[in-house]
N, C-alpha and C positions, 0 to 999 in steps of 0.2 A: 615333858618337853626336854629337848636336848639343850644343855647349858653351854654357851659359847663365850669364849674370850677372844678378842681380835687385837692382835699386836700389830700396830700400823693401820689404824682404822681410817685415817684420812688419806692414805695412799690409794693407788689404783686397785690393788687387790682388796684392800679394806672396804673401799666404796662398793665394789662389785659384791662383796660378801654381804654388806648391809642391804644392798638392793635385793638380793635373793631372800634374805631373812624377812625383809619387809613385805615380800610377795607371798610369804608362807606364814600367816598369822596363826599362832597357837602351836607351831612346830618347834620354835626355838626361843630360848630365854637368854638374852645378852647379859652376862654378869660383869664383864670388864672390857673396857676399850682403852687403847693407848694411842698416842701420837707423839711426834718429835717436837714440833714447835707451834703447830696451828691450834691454839687453844679454842678459838671461836668455833672452828669446824668440829673439833672434838666434843665440845659442850653441846653443840647442836645434835650430833649423832647420839650422845648420851641421853639427851632429853627425848629424842624420837624413839629410842629403844628401851627407855626406862632402865638403863644400865645402873648397876650398883656402885661401880668404881670407874673413874676416869683418871688416867695417868698421863701426864705430860712429861716427856723426858727432860726438857729444859726447865730446870728449877726456877729460872728467872720468870717463867710464864705461869707459875703456880697461882699467884694472886689474880691474874687475868682469868684463869680457869675457874677459880673459886667464885669470882664475881659472876661469871657467865652461868654458873650452876646454882647460884643463890636461889633458895626457895624450892629446889628440887630434892629428891631423896638420894641423889647420886653424890658419893664422896669423891672429892678431888684430892689427888696426890701427885708427887713429882719426884723425879730422880731415878737412879739405877735400881735402888732397893724396891721402889714402888713398881717398877716394870717387872721385876721378879715376882712380886706379890700378885700382880695381875696374871702372870703366866702360871702360877702354882696354886691359885685359889680353887674354888669348887666347880670350875668348868669341866664339862665332859670332853670338850674338844677345844683346842687352842689353835686358832688360825695365826700362823707365824708369818706375818707379811711385812716385817720391818726390813727395809732395803739395806743391803750391805752388811758389813761386819758389826754394825751397831746392834743388829738383832741377835748376835751370837749368845750373849749371856742369858737373856730371858728365854730364848729358845732352848738352850741346854738345860735351864732350870725346869722348864716344862717336861722335857724328856726325862730328867732325873726324878721328877715327881710321878712318873708313870702315866702321863697324860696321853691321850690320842692327839697327835700333833699334825695338823695339816700344814705341810712345809712349803711355803711360797718363797722363803728366803733361802735360795740355793747356796749363798755364801757360807751359811752355817755348816753345811756338809762339805763344801769345798775346803774350808780352812781347818775344820776339826772333824772330818769325816770318821776316822777311826775312833776317836774319843766319843763322838755322838752315838755311833752305832753300838759301841760297847755299853754305853750308858743306857741305851734303849733296851738292850738284852738284860742288863742287871735290873732295871726298874720296871720291866714289863711294859714299856711305852710302845705305842703303835705309831709309825711314821707313814703318813698318807701324802703322796706327792701331789702338788698343786700345779707346778709347771705343766703346761699343756702337753709337752712331749713325754714327761715321766708319768703323768696321769694317763696318757694314752697307752703306754707300756703296761701300767698297772691294770688297766681295763682289759687289755689283750691277754694278759697273763691269768686272768680270773679262772680259777679251777685248775691251773696248770702248775707243775713244779718247775723250779728254775733249772733243775738238771735235765729237763727236756728241751731246753732252749739252746740253740747253736749260736745265735747272735741277736742283738737288738740294733735297730736302725733309728737314730734320731733324725728328724727332718728339720730343715732350716729354710726360711723363706729366701735367704740371701740378702735381705735388707735393701735399703734404698740404693746401694752402690753395687749391686750384683753384677751389672754389666759395665761398670765404669773401669777405665784404665787406671793404673797406678798414678800416672801424672794428674789425671783429673781428681783422684781422691786426695792427693796432696793439698789441693786448694779447697777441699770441701769445708763448708761452714757448719757450725753447730745446728743451725736451722735445717740444713739439708740432712744432716745425720739423724736428727730426731723425727724426721718425716717418714715413719715406717709405712711401707705400702699396704700392709694388711692389718696390723695390730695397733691398738691404742694403748700406749704404755707411758711410764714415766721417762724423764730425760736420760737418766743413767742407763737403764736397761735398753732404751732405744739406741743409744750410742754403742752399747755392747753388741746389739744385733747388727749394727752397721759394720763393725769390725769383725764379726763372727766370734768375738770373745764370749758372748752369751752362750753360744753353742759349745764352746770349749769348757765353760763352767758347768754346763749341763752334762757334758761327757764325764767330768769328774764326779758330779752328783750321781749320775747313773751307776757308776762303778760302786759307790757306797750303798746306794739304795737296793741294787739288785745283785750285788756280789759278783759281777762279771769283770774279767780283766779287760784292759784297754783294747787288745786285739780282737775282742768279740763285741765291741761297740763301734758301730760305723756312723758316719754323718753323711747325709744326702741332701743336696739343695732341692727344694720343692717349692717353686715360686708361688703357687696358688694357695699354700697353707691349708689344704683340705685334709690331707693325710698327716696326722700329727706325730705319728711314729709307728714303727712296725716291729713285730717279733717273729723271728724265723726259728722254727722248731727243728729238732734233729731228723724228722721224717721229710723235711723239705717244705712243709706247710708254712705259710706266712699269714699272720693275722695283723690287720691294721685297724686303727681307730680313726674314723673320719668325722668331720663336723665343721661347722662354720667357725671362722677365727674369732671366737668370743670367749674370753676368759671365764665367763659365768658358767660355762659347761664343765670344765674341770673343777672349778670351785664348788659347784653344786654336787658333783660326784663325791668330793671329800666331805662336804657338810652332811650329806644324807647317808654316806656309807655305813653299813653295807647295802642300804637301799638306794633308790634314785628319787629325784624330785624334779618337778617341772621347772623349766627356765624360759625366759622370753627370747632366747637366742633365735636368730633366723634359722629356719630349717634348711638343710642342705639340699640343693637342687642340682644333681649331677648333670642333668641335661643342659642346664644353664651354664654350668662350669665348662662343660663340653670337652675339656682336655686336662690331663694331669701330666706335668713335665718334671723331669728329674735330671740332675747333673752332679758330677763330683765336684766338691769344693776346690777352688784354686788356691793352694797354700802359698803361692808366690804373692798374690794380691791380698790375701787374707792370712797373714802369718800368725795371727792370734790363735787360730785353731791349732796350728802346729805347736805353738808354745804351750798351750793347755795340755795337749796330749803328752808332750815331753815332761811337763810338771807332774802329771799323773804317774807316768812310768818311772820317774826318778823318785817319786814318793817323798817321804820325810816332810820337811818344811816347805817344799817347793810349791804345793798348791796354795798355801797361805801367802807365800811371797808373790805368787802370780796374782792373787786376788787383791792384795793390798796395793801393789804397785799399779795395777789396772785402775782401781778406784781413784787413786790420786791423779793419775794421768787423765782419766776421763773428766774429772772435775776441772782440771786445768784446761782441757780442750773446750769444755762448755763455757769457761770464762774467757775464751779467746786468747789464751796465753801460748798454746802450742798448736801445732797442726794435727790433722786427723791421723796421718801415718806415723806421727811421733808417738802415739799411744803405744803401739806394739813395740817400737824401738826402745822405749823406756822400760817396758815389761821385760823384754829380752835382756837388756843390760842388767837388770836386777837378778834375773834367773841365772845368768852366766856368772855373776859374782857371788851367788849364794853358797855359803858353806855351813849354814846353821843346821844343827841336829834336828831330828824329828821331835815335835812337841810332845811332852809327856803329860801335860795338864792343860786345862783351859787357860790358866795364867800364862803358860808358855806361848800359847797361840796369840793371846792378846799382846804379849811383849814383842813377838815377831812382827805382828801387825803394826805396832807403834814404830819399831825400828825401821821397817821397810817404808812406811809412810814418810818418815823423816828423811830417809835417804833419797827417796824418789823426789820429794820436794826440793832437795838439794840439787839433784840432777836437772830438774826443771829450771832452777835458778841459773845453772850453768848454760842451759840451752837458750834461755831468754836473754842472757848477758850480751 
């Protein structure tokens, strides 16, 4: 059996991973599960999977987790050190599904330990891409992309060398505001922003999809995963979310990966790699879909995509600044403190002011993240004054 650790077991990726594992008895052994604050859901998942270790990031929740696991064979632990323990234990594959920069340290620990890491936390590569890919080379780790777009490219590249690729194309649904005017987006509510037309995701990533920042983060992630420069990575709006990404080769051939918009498909590919496993995802019926539409992103209405590409091309600390300021801005929007279009304005303000050098260590990345979060929070206070 393949031994699995799931970082972020109570989130959307973690739940889908657990669903797939539960449908394949005898194929996987869950050795560790983690969660941020939901001790009850973590304990329930640990009992169902007979996990050996359950880690809650919030140390104040440890006693609740211990009580919920009383009488079981699962050990409860809490805090940053325990998250690293879960990531570096005896798992064959680590599903890195912690949302945001919070997943950076345990994900890097898994990479440095030479694990096969199924990377669902795009922020780890966005903020520390050069450090993480270097660590993977040194430690012999394997990075498997779980984002549907990068997983699609990974599948399309199977058996091909990257030097045979002329460009890759990431597709985006366009989110709930694809056809909205700027004026209409200025008054958009959090409830409208998280109502994604195709995918079921958490609130933060849903807002990122609405601003197209999610696609910008994926652009940066694709650069580090596949080693292609910005000018060879394109973005295309595809509202049906049937083609998840495409690879164009030097001979003019284009390979695309298609499927229903169900995250269990890319998760299953990562779990079973280099094999495949069955999923309960709805089978694609192209006759029912009937048409596939494409359009170029409107960078005037969706400036987040432009900002992400600029951050990638400027390199250094800019991707980390982009990510941290965006996370704070999105959280403030979800709290109702700022408007939807203020998110990109705040990110642009941070990037324009950034003079920080490139991070040379994970500690540098974490310090940049702290500074930018603090500064962005200050900008928000000014905006709300």
